[in-house]
C-alpha positions as CSV (number, residue, x, y, z in Angstrom):
1,M,0.9,25.1,4.6
2,V,-1.3,22.1,4.5
3,E,-0.8,20.2,1.3
4,Q,-4.2,19.2,-0.4
5,S,-3.3,16.9,-3.1
6,D,-0.2,16.5,-5.4
7,R,-1.8,14.1,-7.7
8,A,-1.1,14.8,-11.5
9,P,-3.5,13.6,-14.2
10,L,-2.8,10.1,-15.3
11,L,-0.6,9.5,-18.5
12,D,0.4,7.0,-20.8
13,W,3.9,6.5,-19.4
14,E,7.1,4.8,-20.0
15,E,9.8,3.8,-17.5
16,I,12.9,3.8,-19.6
17,P,16.7,4.8,-18.6
18,N,19.0,6.2,-21.0
19,G,20.4,3.8,-23.4
20,A,17.9,1.0,-22.5
21,P,16.0,-0.5,-25.6
22,A,12.5,1.1,-26.2
23,P,9.5,-1.3,-25.5
24,A,6.5,-1.3,-27.9
25,P,4.5,1.9,-27.8
26,P,1.6,1.8,-25.4
27,P,-1.8,1.3,-26.5
28,E,-4.3,3.9,-27.2
29,R,-6.5,2.7,-24.5
30,G,-5.8,0.4,-21.7
31,Y,-2.4,-0.6,-20.0
32,I,0.7,-2.6,-20.5
33,S,1.9,-5.0,-18.2
34,R,5.5,-4.5,-17.2
35,G,6.4,-6.8,-14.2
36,A,10.0,-5.8,-14.1
37,N,9.3,-2.1,-14.3
38,C,6.3,-1.5,-11.9
39,R,6.4,-0.8,-8.4
40,A,3.3,-2.0,-6.2
41,L,1.3,-1.4,-3.3
42,G,2.2,-4.4,-0.9
43,S,3.6,-5.8,2.1
44,T,7.2,-5.8,1.9
45,A,8.4,-8.2,4.7
46,P,7.5,-10.3,7.4
47,G,6.0,-8.6,10.3
48,T,3.4,-6.5,8.2
49,G,0.8,-9.1,8.7
50,W,-0.3,-9.7,5.1
51,S,2.9,-11.6,4.0
52,T,3.5,-13.8,7.3
53,S,1.0,-16.5,6.4
54,P,2.5,-20.2,6.1
55,G,4.0,-20.3,2.5
56,G,3.7,-16.8,1.9
57,P,6.5,-14.2,0.8
58,G,7.1,-13.5,4.5
59,A,7.8,-17.1,5.3
60,F,10.1,-17.2,2.2
61,L,12.0,-14.3,3.3
62,S,12.4,-15.5,6.8
63,A,13.6,-18.6,5.7
64,A,16.2,-16.8,3.4
65,V,17.4,-14.7,6.2
66,S,17.8,-17.7,8.5
67,G,19.5,-19.8,5.9
68,E,16.6,-22.3,5.8
69,A,15.4,-21.4,2.3
70,D,16.9,-24.8,0.7
71,S,14.1,-25.2,-1.8
72,A,14.2,-21.5,-3.0
73,A,18.0,-21.8,-3.4
74,A,17.5,-24.9,-5.5
75,S,15.2,-23.2,-7.8
76,A,17.4,-19.8,-7.8
77,E,17.6,-20.0,-11.6
78,T,13.9,-19.9,-12.2
79,V,12.5,-18.2,-9.1
80,R,13.2,-14.6,-8.4
81,V,11.9,-12.4,-5.5
82,G,11.5,-8.5,-6.2
83,P,9.1,-5.7,-7.0
84,C,6.0,-7.2,-8.5
85,W,7.5,-10.7,-8.9
86,D,5.3,-13.7,-7.7
87,A,7.9,-16.2,-6.4
88,H,6.2,-18.9,-8.3
89,S,5.8,-17.4,-11.8
90,P,7.8,-18.4,-14.7
91,V,9.5,-16.1,-17.1
92,K,7.4,-14.8,-19.6
93,G,7.6,-12.8,-22.8
94,E,6.2,-9.6,-23.3
95,S,2.5,-9.5,-22.6
96,R,0.4,-9.4,-25.5
97,L,-2.1,-6.6,-26.2
98,T,-5.7,-8.2,-26.2
99,G,-8.8,-6.7,-27.6
100,W,-10.0,-4.7,-24.5
101,E,-6.6,-3.1,-24.5
102,T,-6.5,-1.9,-27.9
103,G,-9.9,-2.0,-29.3
104,G,-8.8,-4.2,-32.2
105,P,-7.3,-7.8,-33.0
106,E,-4.9,-9.3,-30.8
107,K,-1.2,-9.1,-31.4
108,E,1.2,-11.9,-31.5
109,P,3.2,-12.1,-28.3
110,A,7.1,-10.8,-28.4
111,T,9.5,-13.1,-27.2
112,S,12.6,-11.0,-27.5
113,V,12.4,-9.4,-24.1
114,P,11.8,-11.8,-21.0
115,E,10.0,-10.3,-18.0
116,W,8.7,-11.5,-14.8
117,E,5.0,-10.9,-14.0
118,E,2.6,-11.7,-11.1
119,K,-0.5,-13.6,-12.2
120,D,-3.6,-11.5,-12.9
121,Q,-6.6,-12.5,-10.5
122,I,-9.4,-10.2,-11.4
123,V,-12.5,-11.6,-9.5
124,A,-14.9,-8.9,-10.3
125,V,-15.4,-5.7,-12.5
126,F,-18.3,-3.5,-12.1
127,V,-19.8,0.1,-12.6
128,V,-21.0,2.0,-9.8
129,T,-23.3,5.3,-10.7
130,F,-25.0,7.9,-8.6
131,D,-28.6,7.8,-9.1
132,T,-30.6,10.9,-8.0
133,R,-33.4,8.9,-6.5
134,S,-31.6,5.9,-5.1
135,G,-28.2,7.1,-4.4
136,N,-25.0,5.0,-5.1
137,I,-26.1,1.7,-7.0
138,V,-24.3,-1.1,-8.8
139,E,-25.5,-0.7,-12.5
140,W,-23.6,-3.6,-14.0
141,C,-21.0,-6.3,-12.9
142,L,-19.4,-9.4,-13.7
143,P,-19.8,-12.1,-12.6
144,Q,-23.4,-11.2,-12.3
145,D,-23.7,-13.2,-9.1
146,A,-20.7,-11.3,-7.4
147,D,-21.1,-10.3,-3.7
148,L,-20.6,-6.6,-4.1
149,V,-22.6,-5.2,-1.2
150,G,-21.1,-2.0,-0.2
151,V,-18.9,-1.6,-3.1
152,E,-21.3,1.2,-4.3
153,F,-20.1,3.5,-1.2
154,K,-16.4,2.2,-1.1
155,S,-15.8,3.1,-4.9
156,M,-17.6,6.5,-4.5
157,A,-16.1,8.2,-1.6
158,S,-18.4,10.5,0.4
159,G,-17.6,14.1,-0.8
160,S,-16.8,13.2,-4.3
161,H,-19.6,15.3,-5.9
162,R,-17.2,18.2,-5.3
163,I,-14.5,16.8,-7.5
164,S,-14.0,15.9,-11.1
165,S,-12.0,12.7,-10.8
166,D,-10.4,10.3,-8.3
167,F,-9.0,6.9,-7.5
168,I,-9.6,4.9,-4.7
169,Y,-8.3,1.8,-3.1
170,F,-10.4,-0.3,-0.6
171,R,-11.0,-3.6,0.9
172,K,-14.1,-5.9,0.5
173,G,-14.0,-8.9,2.8
174,S,-11.0,-10.8,1.7
175,Y,-10.5,-8.8,-1.5
176,F,-9.1,-5.4,-2.5
177,G,-10.5,-3.1,-4.9
178,L,-9.4,-0.2,-7.2
179,A,-12.0,2.1,-8.7
180,C,-11.6,5.2,-10.9
181,F,-14.4,8.0,-10.4
182,A,-15.2,10.8,-12.7
183,N,-18.0,13.3,-12.5
184,M,-19.0,15.0,-15.8
185,P,-21.5,17.9,-16.1
186,V,-24.5,17.2,-18.1
187,E,-27.7,19.2,-19.2
188,S,-30.2,16.9,-17.7
189,V,-32.7,17.9,-15.0
190,L,-33.3,14.2,-14.2
191,E,-29.3,14.0,-13.3
192,R,-29.3,17.3,-11.6
193,G,-26.7,18.6,-13.9
194,A,-24.0,15.8,-13.2
195,R,-23.4,12.3,-14.1
196,M,-21.2,10.6,-11.6
197,K,-19.7,7.0,-11.9
198,S,-17.0,4.7,-10.9
199,V,-15.5,1.6,-12.6
200,G,-13.5,-0.7,-10.4
201,I,-12.1,-4.1,-10.2
202,L,-11.6,-6.7,-7.0
203,S,-8.7,-8.9,-6.7
204,P,-7.2,-11.1,-3.7
205,S,-4.2,-9.0,-3.9
206,Y,-3.7,-5.3,-4.2
207,T,-0.1,-5.3,-5.4
208,L,-0.8,-5.1,-9.0
209,L,-4.2,-3.2,-9.1
210,Y,-2.4,0.2,-9.9
211,R,-1.4,-1.3,-13.4
212,Y,-5.2,-1.1,-14.4
213,M,-5.8,2.3,-13.3
214,H,-5.3,3.6,-16.8
215,F,-7.9,1.3,-18.4
216,L,-10.1,2.2,-15.5
217,E,-10.1,6.0,-16.0
218,N,-10.5,5.3,-19.6
219,Q,-13.4,3.2,-18.9
220,V,-15.4,5.5,-16.4
221,R,-14.8,8.4,-19.0
222,H,-16.5,6.0,-21.5
223,Q,-19.3,5.1,-19.3
224,L,-20.0,8.7,-18.7
225,E,-20.3,9.4,-22.4
226,S,-21.8,6.4,-23.6
227,P,-23.7,4.8,-20.5
228,G,-24.5,1.1,-20.9
229,H,-21.8,0.2,-23.3
230,Y,-19.9,-2.6,-21.3
231,T,-18.1,-4.5,-24.2
232,Q,-14.7,-3.6,-23.4
233,L,-15.3,-4.3,-19.8
234,E,-16.6,-7.8,-20.4
235,A,-13.8,-8.4,-22.7
236,F,-11.3,-7.4,-19.9
237,Y,-13.1,-9.6,-17.4
238,E,-12.6,-12.6,-19.6
239,D,-9.0,-11.9,-20.2
240,K,-7.9,-11.4,-16.6
241,K,-10.5,-13.2,-14.4
242,G,-9.1,-15.2,-11.8
243,V,-10.3,-18.5,-10.1
244,L,-12.6,-17.8,-7.0
245,P,-11.2,-19.6,-3.8
246,I,-12.9,-22.5,-2.4
247,G,-14.4,-22.6,1.1
248,N,-14.7,-19.3,3.1
249,G,-13.3,-17.1,0.4
250,A,-9.8,-16.2,2.2
251,A,-7.5,-14.7,-0.2
252,T,-4.8,-17.0,-1.1
253,S,-2.5,-14.9,-3.7
254,L,0.7,-14.1,-2.5
255,Q,2.0,-10.4,-2.2
256,P,5.3,-9.8,-3.8
257,V,8.2,-9.2,-1.4
258,H,10.3,-6.1,-2.0
259,W,14.0,-6.7,-1.5
260,L,17.2,-5.5,-2.8
261,P,18.7,-5.7,-5.3
262,S,15.6,-4.8,-7.1
263,I,15.0,-4.1,-10.9
264,N,14.0,-0.3,-10.8
265,R,14.2,2.4,-13.6
266,C,14.3,6.0,-13.5
267,M,11.0,7.7,-13.7
268,H,10.1,10.8,-15.2
269,P,9.1,13.3,-12.7
270,E,5.4,13.8,-13.8
271,M,5.0,10.0,-13.3
272,K,6.0,10.1,-9.7
273,I,2.6,11.3,-8.6
274,T,0.3,8.5,-9.8
275,H,2.9,5.6,-9.8
276,P,3.1,4.0,-6.7
277,A,6.9,4.2,-6.8
278,G,6.4,8.2,-5.8
279,C,4.3,7.5,-2.9
280,M,7.0,7.2,-0.5
281,S,8.3,10.8,-1.7
282,Q,4.9,12.2,-0.9
283,F,4.6,10.4,2.4
284,I,8.1,11.7,3.7
285,K,7.3,15.2,2.4
286,F,3.9,15.4,3.8
287,F,4.4,14.2,7.2
288,G,7.9,15.2,8.1
289,E,9.1,14.5,11.6
290,Q,5.5,13.3,12.4
291,M,6.4,10.1,10.3
292,I,8.5,9.0,13.1
293,V,5.6,9.2,15.4
294,L,3.2,7.2,12.9
295,W,6.3,4.6,13.0
296,K,6.1,3.9,16.6
297,F,2.2,3.5,16.6
298,A,2.7,1.3,13.5
299,L,5.1,-1.0,15.3
300,L,2.8,-1.2,18.4
301,R,-0.1,-2.2,15.8
302,K,-2.4,0.5,16.8
303,R,-5.6,1.3,14.9
304,I,-4.6,4.4,12.6
305,L,-7.0,6.3,11.0
306,I,-6.4,8.9,8.6
307,F,-9.1,11.6,7.6
308,S,-8.7,13.8,4.5
309,P,-11.4,15.3,2.3
310,P,-11.5,14.3,-1.3
311,P,-9.6,13.3,-3.5
312,V,-8.9,10.3,-1.6
313,G,-6.4,8.4,-3.9
314,V,-3.1,10.0,-2.6
315,V,-4.3,9.3,0.9
316,C,-4.5,5.7,0.1
317,Y,-0.8,5.8,-0.6
318,R,-0.3,7.2,2.8
319,V,-1.9,4.3,4.1
320,Y,0.5,2.1,2.2
321,G,3.1,4.2,3.5
322,C,2.0,3.4,7.4
323,C,2.3,-0.2,6.6
324,C,5.9,-0.1,5.4
325,L,7.0,1.4,8.5
326,A,6.4,-1.6,10.6
327,N,8.2,-4.3,8.6
328,V,10.6,-6.8,10.4
329,S,12.5,-9.5,8.6
330,L,13.8,-11.2,11.7
331,P,12.7,-14.8,11.9
332,G,10.0,-15.3,14.8
333,I,9.3,-11.6,15.4
334,G,5.9,-10.6,15.3
335,V,4.3,-14.0,14.9
336,S,2.1,-13.4,17.9
337,V,1.0,-9.7,17.6
338,P,-2.1,-8.8,15.6
339,E,-2.0,-8.3,11.7
340,F,-1.4,-4.8,10.8
341,R,-4.3,-4.8,8.3
342,P,-4.3,-2.0,5.4
343,F,-8.1,-1.2,4.8
344,F,-7.3,1.9,2.4
345,Y,-10.6,3.8,2.1
346,I,-13.4,3.0,4.7
347,N,-17.0,4.8,5.0
348,V,-19.7,4.4,7.7
349,A,-20.9,1.2,6.2
350,D,-17.4,-0.4,7.5
351,I,-18.1,0.4,11.3
352,E,-19.1,-2.8,12.3
353,V,-16.3,-4.5,10.7
354,L,-13.8,-2.0,12.5
355,E,-15.3,-2.7,15.7
356,N,-13.9,-6.4,15.8
357,E,-10.5,-5.1,14.4
358,V,-7.6,-4.7,16.9
359,S,-4.9,-3.3,14.5
360,Y,-5.4,-1.6,11.2
361,V,-4.5,1.6,9.1
362,A,-7.2,3.1,7.0
363,C,-8.3,6.3,5.6
364,T,-11.8,8.2,5.3
365,T,-13.4,11.3,4.0
366,E,-16.1,11.3,6.6
367,K,-15.7,13.6,9.5
368,I,-18.0,11.5,11.9
369,F,-15.4,9.0,12.4
370,E,-13.7,11.5,14.7
371,E,-16.6,11.2,17.4
372,K,-16.4,7.5,17.1
373,K,-13.3,7.1,19.4
374,G,-13.9,3.3,20.2
375,L,-12.9,2.7,16.6
376,Y,-9.5,4.1,16.4
377,D,-6.4,4.6,18.8
378,V,-4.7,7.2,16.3
379,Y,-6.4,9.9,14.4
380,V,-4.7,11.7,11.8
381,D,-5.9,14.8,10.3
382,N,-3.7,16.2,7.4
383,Q,-0.3,16.4,9.5
384,N,-1.8,16.5,12.7
385,V,-1.3,13.2,14.4
386,R,-3.2,12.8,17.8
387,T,-4.5,10.1,20.4
388,H,-7.3,10.0,22.9
389,H,-5.6,7.3,25.0
390,E,-3.8,9.0,27.9
391,N,-1.0,6.2,28.0
392,L,-0.2,7.0,24.5
393,Q,0.2,10.7,24.6
394,P,4.2,10.6,25.6
395,L,4.6,8.9,22.1
396,L,3.2,12.3,20.4
397,R,6.3,14.2,21.5
398,I,9.1,14.3,19.3
399,N,12.5,13.7,21.0
400,G,16.1,14.1,20.1
401,A,16.5,10.5,18.8
402,D,13.5,10.9,16.5
403,R,15.0,14.1,14.9
404,D,18.3,12.1,14.5
405,K,16.2,9.3,12.6
406,Y,14.5,12.0,10.5
407,R,17.6,13.5,9.7
408,K,19.5,10.2,8.7
409,L,16.5,9.3,6.3
410,S,16.5,12.8,4.8
411,E,20.4,12.8,4.1
412,Q,20.2,9.2,2.7
413,R,17.1,10.3,0.6
414,Q,19.2,13.5,-0.7
415,M,22.1,11.3,-1.6
416,L,19.8,8.8,-3.5
417,L,18.4,11.8,-5.6
418,Y,21.6,13.2,-6.1
419,S,23.1,9.7,-7.5
420,Q,19.9,9.4,-9.7
421,E,20.4,12.9,-11.1
422,V,24.2,13.2,-11.4
423,D,25.2,9.7,-11.8
424,R,22.1,8.2,-13.5
425,D,22.1,5.6,-11.0
426,C,18.8,3.8,-11.2
427,S,19.6,0.7,-9.3
428,S,17.5,1.8,-6.6
429,N,14.5,4.3,-5.5
430,E,12.8,6.1,-2.6
431,E,10.6,3.1,-2.1
432,D,13.6,0.9,-1.5
433,L,15.2,3.3,0.7
434,F,12.4,4.1,2.6
435,I,11.3,0.3,3.4
436,L,14.8,-0.8,4.2
437,F,15.5,2.2,6.7
438,F,12.8,1.4,8.8
439,M,13.2,-2.2,8.4
440,E,16.8,-2.1,9.6
441,Q,15.8,0.2,12.5
442,N,13.2,-2.2,13.4
443,N,15.4,-5.3,13.2
444,R,18.0,-3.7,15.3
445,I,15.6,-3.0,18.1
446,F,14.5,-6.5,18.0
447,Q,17.8,-8.1,17.7
448,I,18.9,-6.2,20.9
449,L,15.7,-6.9,22.6
450,S,16.1,-10.8,21.6
451,E,19.7,-10.8,22.8
452,V,19.0,-9.2,26.1
453,S,16.0,-11.5,26.7
454,A,18.1,-14.6,25.8
455,S,20.6,-13.2,28.5
456,Q,21.1,-14.4,32.1
457,D,20.1,-11.3,33.9
458,K,17.7,-9.9,31.1
459,T,18.5,-6.3,32.0
460,L,17.7,-3.6,29.4
461,T,20.1,-0.7,30.1
462,E,20.5,2.8,28.7
463,E,23.4,1.8,26.4
464,H,21.1,-1.0,24.9
465,V,18.3,1.6,24.3
466,R,20.7,4.0,22.5
467,G,22.3,1.1,20.5
468,M,18.4,0.8,19.4
469,G,18.6,4.2,18.2
470,L,16.1,5.4,20.9
471,D,16.0,8.0,23.5
472,P,16.4,6.5,27.0
473,Q,14.0,8.7,28.7
474,G,11.9,10.2,25.7
475,D,10.9,6.6,24.4
476,R,10.7,4.7,27.8
477,S,6.9,4.8,27.5
478,F,7.2,3.4,24.0
479,L,9.5,0.7,25.0
480,I,7.4,-0.5,27.8
481,D,4.3,-0.7,25.3
482,L,6.6,-2.6,22.7
483,L,7.8,-5.1,25.4
484,E,4.2,-5.8,26.3
485,V,2.9,-6.0,22.8
486,Y,5.5,-8.5,21.5
487,G,5.8,-10.4,24.9
488,I,9.5,-9.8,25.3
489,D,10.8,-10.7,28.7
490,V,13.2,-8.1,29.8
491,M,13.8,-5.8,32.7
492,L,13.9,-2.2,32.0
493,V,16.2,-0.3,34.6
494,I,15.9,3.2,33.1
495,D,15.2,5.7,35.5
496,N,11.9,7.7,35.0
497,P,13.0,11.4,36.2
498,C,10.3,13.3,38.0
499,C,8.8,16.1,36.3
500,P,9.7,19.8,37.4
């Protein structure tokens, strides 16, 4: 049975383990910034593309792995690397609640509980509405001169008129956006019985956007009920606005690196749907063994397009899950391959951009993309993964090594869930497990390939392939493509048996 959506309504939530001191109660409207508790959508290690720029977290982690992170070690007491932490952010006190969060006077900051927090950089806030005469339009934005061309379609997915609410991650040039959509019935002939709006934000980084989801969802309801009142959005922008980069507008904010040991808290079950920490559980359950097929395509840096009807929010988490499959933390690996770019939600307005992309993962609600085979290598329709490229067809077949990998991941996941339930061990969660499982798998493959490449005869044998956790026969085509994509000089001597 195909899953449609497992998204629950957004709630005011707290992540509090048993015996932990309770933080201040959440505001009635808005969100509370909790750097140590949050899980983020973001690149997790070198090799994903987004975190491997010079000076970025990818470089930091590579240096740490190779023992060359002298500067990082020198400031170990004041620099932390982990979920939702900016390696250059100082320790801060509890974030103060501003007027846009509470609707009242600002509260004095609490200093009793230190926390880590990535710097806010909101470069634009906007309201999109559906006009019965003009279609989707940007009705209001700050700053007023912001380039928001196309955002009116990215923040209101095609087909959204059939649902009551949704959330959408998207990419706009160098920036990433999050918008919350709502559809409210109205007794208005002019509006044809329905009022539809989205309230969204843009940032150079997508790792902290979800923190504002509750505020955005409240605001879109406010805009539906009281159109034209932007006071809280104006206050929000003034409080959170970032500095626009100089020059060509390239994003410069660092994505936090997910690494262990990380600070995690046990989550209430109902929170696991809307909070990014639960997206890996959804990803594993939704794709099952097909996840291993996606892993191979991700490691080969193929163009992956995921189709699903609205709501699209949970599908954006599947985009993130695909990105996490291709992490490699070995120094020097992947520097010459294309960046694996997460585009999140796309529509027909993005066709021109996609024509120039050689590697990406995205999702869409528009079925017309299925016909445009020149824009993608892999097309995912629900759990059905397929490709129109003849040379990639063998990668669609699940082999024994693939089943073994999925079985091991499932066993580790069950052990983790058991330890959380019985032992109340909340030192890790499914996202850590998922990311590290595939990172270790990828590291093992490239470590063996690097050793063989550095040897005198450069011969890759069946024993080597089994040591990588691959099937010598079933993964032969995958290995050949992998060697070509990453430019690794080895000689594959595995026999290719004739078909019966």
